[in-house]
N, C-alpha and C positions, 0 to 999 in steps of 0.2 A: 519512606526510607527504603533504599534498595542497595543490594550487595551484588556487584558484578563478579562473575566468574572470570578470573584473569586468563586470557589466552594470548600468548606472546605473538608478535607479528610474524614470526617465522613458522608458526604452526598452521598448516593448511588442512582444513577439515572439509574441503570441497569433495563432492562425489557426484557421480552420474546416475541418473535413473532414466533409462532409455535415452531419449534425445534431450533430456532436461539436465542442465547443470545446476546443482544445489550448492550455493556458496553461503556458508555460515558467517554472518556478520558479527553477532555477539550472542552470548547466553547470559540471562539475568535471573537472579533470585531476589524477588521482592519480599521483604519480611512483613509480617502482619503489623498493621498500624491502624488504629481506629479512626485516625484523621486522614488516612490516605485518600487523596482525590487527585485525579489527573484530568485537567480540562480537555475539551475537545481539541483534537490534533490528528495528524496523519503522518505516515512515514512513506519513504520511497521503497520500502521492502516489505516482505510478508512477516507477520508476527503470529506465532502459535502460542496462545495463552493457556497455561495449564494450572489449575487451582488445586493445590495439595491439601489445603485446610481453610476453614472459615467460609465466609460468604460475602458477596458484594453485588454491585449492579454495573452493568455496562450499557452504554448507549452507542449503537452503531447506526449512523444516519439518523432515521427518525424512530427507531425501535429501541425500547429499554428492556433489557433482559436480566433476570436473576441468574447469578452463577454461584455455585458453591462447591465444596470439597468433592473431588472425584469427577470434575467436569472440565471441559475445555472449549475454547472458541478460537476462531481464526479471523484476523483482519488482513486485508490485502493492501497493496500500494495505493496511496491516495484515497483510502477509505477513512472518512472521518469517524472518530470514536472517542469516548470519554469513559473513565472508570472511577468508581468510588467504593470504598469498603463499608461494610455494615459495622457501625461502631460497637454493637453488642457482640458481634462475632467476626472480628476483622479477618479478612482473607489474606493468605499468602499467595504468591504467584511465581511459577517458573515460566520464563518467556524465551522463546527462540526467535531471533531475528535472522531472516535468511533472504537472499536473492535467489530467484528461480528463473533461469534463462534458457530459452529454447535455442538449441544448437542447430545452425543451418548446415553443418558439415556431417551430421550423423543422421542416419535413416530413422524414421519414426518406429517406435516399438510399442507393442500393445501394453507393456507394463506401465508406460507413462500416460496412457489415455485416461484412466480414472482421475489421476492427479490433475491433468490438464483440464478436464471437465469441471472439477471442483474449483480450481483457481480462476477459470473463465467466468463463472457466474455464482460466486459465493455470496449468499444473503446472510443477514444477521441471525445466526443460529447458535445454540449451545448443545454440546454433545456429552454423553456420559462416557467416561473413560472405562471401557470394559476390557482393555488389553494391557493394563499395567504401565501406562505411559508415565505416570507419576514415579513409579519405582525406577523406571529407566532413567529418568532425569536425575533422580537421587543417586543412581549409580554413576552418572556423569560427574556429579559434584564430588563424589568420593574419589573417583579416578583422578580428577583434577587436583584435589587436595593432597593426595598421597603421591601422585605421579610415579607409579611403579613402571617397570620396564614395559614398553608397548602401550602406555596409557593413551597416547594420541590416537592410535589405531583402534583402541577399545572405545574411546569416545566417539570416533567416527562411526563405528559399527552400531553403537547405541543410538546415534542420531538417525542412521538409516532405518533402524528398527522402529523408532518413534514415528518417522514419516510413513512407513509401511502400515503400522498400526492405525495411524490417523486416517489414511485413505480407506482402510478396511472398515473402520468404525463408521465413517461418513457414508460410505456406499452401502453398508449392510443394515444400518439402524436409522430409525426415524429420529429427527432432532427433538430436543426437549422444548416444549412450549414455554415462553416467558410470560410475565404478567401483561405485556402489551402485544403478545403475539397476534398477528393478523390485523392489528390496528396501526395504521400509519406506516407500514413497512413498504419500502420501495420494491418494485418488481425487479426482476433480474436485469432487464434492459435499462431501467431507470438508474440502477446502481452503476451499470457500465458507463452510462452517459455522465453520471456524477464523477466517476473516477477519471474519465478523460478530461472533463472540465477542470478538476483539481490539478491534473497534470499540466494542462495548458496554463492555468493561472499562476502556477509556481515556476514553470520552466520556460515561459515565453521569451525571456531574455536570451536564452541559449539557442543554438541551432538545433531544432527538433523537427522530426518528421513523423508522418502518420505511422510509419512502420515502427517507430519507437513506442508509440502508445498502443498499437495493436499487439505488440509483444507482451505488454503488461496484462492485457485482457486475454491473451492466448486465442486471439481471433485473427482472421485474415484482414488486411486493410479493407477489402471489399465489404466484409461483414460489418466491420466497425463503422465504416462510412454509411452503410445502409441504416444502422441503428441511429447514428447521429442525424442523418437526413430525416428520418421519421420523427425524431424528437425535436430537432432544432430547425429543420429546413436547410441545414448547412452541412457540408463535409468537414472533416478535420481541418484541412488546409484553409477552407473558407472561414471557419470560426477563428482559427489562429490569427489570420490576417485581420479580421474584424476586431479581435481583442487587442492586438498590437496597435491598431489605429486608435482604438478607444483610450489605451494607456498613453499613447503619444499625445493625444489631445489633452489628457489630464495633466501631463507634464508641461505642456505649452501654457495651459491655464495657470499653473503655479508660477511659471515664468522664471525659474531659478537656473535652468539648464540651457545650454546652447542647442541649436538644432542638431549638431553633430553628436552631442552627448545624449540627446533624446533618442536619436536613431540607434545608437549603441545600446542604450538601456532597454529599448523595446524590441530588440531582436532583428532590426533591419540591418542588412549587410553593409549598407552605405547610405549616405545622405541622398544620393541620386535615386536609390531604390525607394526611400521614404517619400520623396517628391513624386516619383512615378506612381506609387500606390495611391497617394492622395488624389492625383490627377485622374487615375482610372476610376475612382469613386466619385468623381465630380465634386470634390471638396476644394476649398480654398487652398492655396499653397501653404505649407507649414508656416512660412514667415507671416503671411497675411492672417492666417488663422490665429497665430500667436498674438498678434496685435489686437485682434477682435476679442479673443477670450480673456486676455490679461485684465485683471480687475483694476 
């Protein structure tokens, strides 16, 4: 059961932190519910999960962690996670969904470096709220409910404060160990690879570039491709083409779409480019392959 804080479309809560643009997508208050369970999923934006009361369990990638009142955790774009409430002490949650974008037109500033490092390699961790983040979010809810003069600017300043507090907590304090801490957790680079693959698997139909994925990880394209090459033996572009070919073959096997529709649905810019890609990989032409694969 969730209650969304209403923010009208004409309210702009964006702000800058150094060279980073923070765009607030939505704010959510999840009420305590003993049956609350959110199956594994991921988002295209960042989520800051703040627990004001109760307790529950989160699974991020392969690690399950206990989270309870006065704690928070972060999930990044394309990071798989699930949540469930403890039925004996159901948790509530305040959640901030935000996009964090690197601006190419602004010089780098030292104030953004800690946040960039956190976002680049964030592993499954739970932190203690030692800087009143819960109270700040409750102030946001009160401002939005009463909407006094200047409430939008007040909410914006509270959000900036929450983000600054979060960075200070993460950089100054050790994370809290969970019941499965140290067992089955992905390394930093493994998580980065997983996020890139989730990105490709969900966006391959669109026109996407290595630079798009590298921005999500706050890494250079060269760094990202080095990590992928070590893990997969392929660069971003090589894996993207391989995955598009695999999906095109799957559609051909199903036999319900024309070659033109398959090219469009798998991110190839044209039928001729689809044929060219198959030829470069020494595969049968799409037409011949379709006949051979069709049951």
